[in-house]
C-alpha positions in Angstrom: -0.1 0.1 0.0 1.4 3.7 -0.9 0.2 6.7 0.4 1.6 10.2 0.4 3.3 12.0 3.4 1.1 14.5 5.2 1.9 18.1 4.3 2.6 19.3 7.9 2.5 17.0 11.3 -0.6 17.0 13.6 1.3 19.3 16.1 2.2 22.0 13.2 -1.2 22.0 12.2 -2.3 22.7 15.4 0.1 25.3 15.9 -1.1 27.0 12.7 -4.8 26.9 13.7 -4.0 28.5 17.0 -1.7 31.1 15.4 -4.5 32.0 13.2 -7.1 32.5 16.1 -4.3 34.5 18.2 -3.3 37.0 15.4 -6.9 37.5 14.3 -7.9 38.3 18.0 -5.2 41.1 17.8 -5.0 42.6 14.7 -6.9 43.5 11.5 -6.8 40.8 8.8 -7.7 41.3 5.1 -10.5 39.3 3.6 -8.7 39.1 0.3 -5.4 37.7 -1.0 -2.5 40.2 -1.3 -0.7 39.7 -4.6 2.2 41.0 -6.2 0.2 43.2 -8.9 -0.5 47.0 -9.4 -3.8 46.7 -7.9 -1.9 46.1 -4.6 1.2 47.9 -5.1 1.2 51.4 -6.3 5.2 52.0 -6.5 6.4 53.3 -10.0 10.0 53.5 -11.3 11.9 56.1 -9.8 14.5 56.8 -7.2 15.3 53.7 -5.3 14.6 54.9 -2.1 11.2 56.2 -3.1 10.2 53.0 -4.7 11.0 51.1 -1.4 9.0 53.7 0.5 5.9 53.3 -1.4 6.3 49.5 -1.1 6.7 49.9 2.6 3.8 52.3 2.8 1.3 49.7 0.8 2.5 47.0 3.0 1.6 49.1 6.1 -1.6 49.8 4.6 -2.6 46.1 3.9 -1.8 45.4 7.3 -3.4 48.2 9.1 -0.2 49.3 10.7 0.1 52.7 11.5 3.6 52.7 13.1 6.1 55.3 12.2 8.9 53.3 10.3 12.2 54.6 9.3 13.5 52.9 6.1 17.3 52.6 5.2 19.0 50.7 2.4 21.7 48.3 3.8 25.2 49.1 2.7 26.1 45.9 1.1 28.2 44.7 -1.7 26.6 44.9 -5.1 25.1 41.8 -6.5 27.9 41.2 -9.2 30.5 40.7 -6.2 28.5 38.3 -4.4 28.8 34.3 -4.7 25.2 33.5 -3.8 22.3 35.1 -2.4 22.0 32.5 0.3 25.4 33.0 1.7 25.8 33.7 5.3 27.0 37.2 4.8 23.8 38.1 3.1 20.9 40.1 4.9 17.9 40.9 2.9 16.5 43.1 5.6 16.5 43.7 9.3 14.2 45.4 12.1 15.5 47.4 14.9 13.8 49.1 17.7 15.2 50.8 21.0 11.5 51.5 22.2 11.4 55.1 20.8 12.6 54.6 17.1 12.1 51.9 14.9 14.1 51.1 11.7 13.8 48.8 8.8 16.7 48.2 6.3 16.8 46.3 3.1 19.2 45.3 0.4 18.8 47.8 -2.1 19.3 44.9 -4.9 15.9 43.8 -3.9 14.6 46.4 -6.0 15.5 44.2 -8.8 13.2 41.4 -7.7 9.9 43.0 -6.7 8.6 39.9 -5.0 11.5 39.5 -3.1 11.5 43.1 -1.9 7.8 43.1 -0.9 8.3 39.8 0.9 11.4 41.1 2.9 9.6 44.6 4.0 6.3 42.4 4.7 8.6 40.2 7.2 10.1 43.0 8.7 6.9 45.4 9.4 5.5 42.2 10.7 8.4 42.0 13.1 7.4 45.7 14.2 3.7 44.6 14.4 4.5 41.8 16.8 7.3 43.4 18.5 5.5 44.3 21.9 3.4 40.9 22.0 5.6 38.2 20.4 6.5 36.5 23.4 2.6 35.8 23.8 2.6 34.2 20.5 1.7 30.5 20.5 5.1 28.8 20.9 6.8 31.7 22.8 9.8 33.5 22.0 11.6 30.4 20.5 9.2 30.3 17.7 9.8 34.4 17.0 11.0 33.9 13.3 8.6 31.3 12.6 5.6 33.3 14.0 6.9 36.3 12.2 6.5 34.5 8.7 3.3 32.7 9.5 2.0 35.9 10.5 2.6 37.4 7.0 0.7 34.4 5.7 -2.1 35.0 8.0 -2.2 38.5 7.1 -2.8 37.7 3.2 1.0 37.7 2.0 1.0 33.8 1.7 1.3 33.7 -2.1 3.9 36.3 -2.1 5.9 34.4 0.5 5.4 31.0 -0.8 6.5 32.1 -4.5 9.4 34.1 -3.4 11.0 31.1 -1.5 10.3 29.0 -4.7 12.0 31.5 -6.9 15.1 31.6 -4.3 15.5 28.1 -4.2 15.2 28.2 -0.3 12.6 28.0 2.4 13.8 30.6 5.1 12.2 30.0 8.5 9.2 28.0 7.4 9.4 25.1 5.1 7.5 25.3 2.0 5.0 22.7 2.6 4.1 24.4 5.9 3.6 27.6 3.9 1.4 26.0 1.4 -0.6 24.5 4.2 -0.8 28.2 6.0 -1.8 29.6 2.8 -4.5 27.1 2.3 -5.7 27.8 5.7 -6.0 31.5 4.8 -8.1 30.7 1.7 -10.4 28.3 3.5 -11.0 30.8 6.3 -11.8 33.7 3.9 -13.8 31.8 1.5 -11.2 32.7 -1.0 -11.3 30.2 -4.2 -8.0 28.4 -4.4 -7.7 29.2 -8.0 -7.3 32.8 -7.3 -3.7 32.1 -6.2 -2.8 29.9 -9.3 -1.8 32.5 -11.6 0.8 33.7 -9.2 2.4 30.5 -8.4 4.9 28.2 -10.2 3.8 24.6 -11.0 5.7 23.5 -7.7 4.2 26.0 -5.4 0.7 25.5 -7.0 1.0 21.7 -6.4 1.9 22.0 -2.9 -0.9 24.5 -2.3 -3.4 21.9 -3.9 -2.3 19.3 -2.0 -2.6 21.1 1.2 -6.2 22.2 0.6 -7.0 18.5 -0.4 -5.9 17.3 3.0 -7.7 20.0 4.7 -10.7 19.4 3.0 -10.6 15.5 3.9 -10.1 16.4 7.6 -13.2 19.0 7.6 
């Protein structure tokens, strides 16, 4: 007898469901899927810092985040001198706060990869969003980065996050099957058709999402 391995473990599925409930009880959540299109992101080609600032503003608008966040490019080596985006010396973005001021930094080379820029800034804004309450997130401080990635999916950025990791060939903090499962949960909770995500996903990402949705439907 042959069977496929479940997308996530029972413990992970329970953590995802608990995290959805926790986040939704504390923050505004969209009733639509945020996609990497002009309908959601209004930045036009121009000065790099202006473009990044507009992407940041759009992300904060989608998240209902009204914090004052400073934005600055990282001083990094130009892309042509790097060996790999995944090298340990690479940092796509950071969030820093001293309790009074909050700063987000980003790799300016991300302006050449719009989905990566959106995903990175969304992750850092989510750090800011969770900053004062992250210790209360299901799983506690040990799950900090996992919680930040998951919260981005809960807030509607699941397609962007799933596809960005696929484009880069790495998974970051969450595994790709876990991202797909969380995205399927978001779509189910919002009554959004699965097909709405398909035009923006690679064949590999779409396959993961369909499998996760099928598993959840069987468990319902």
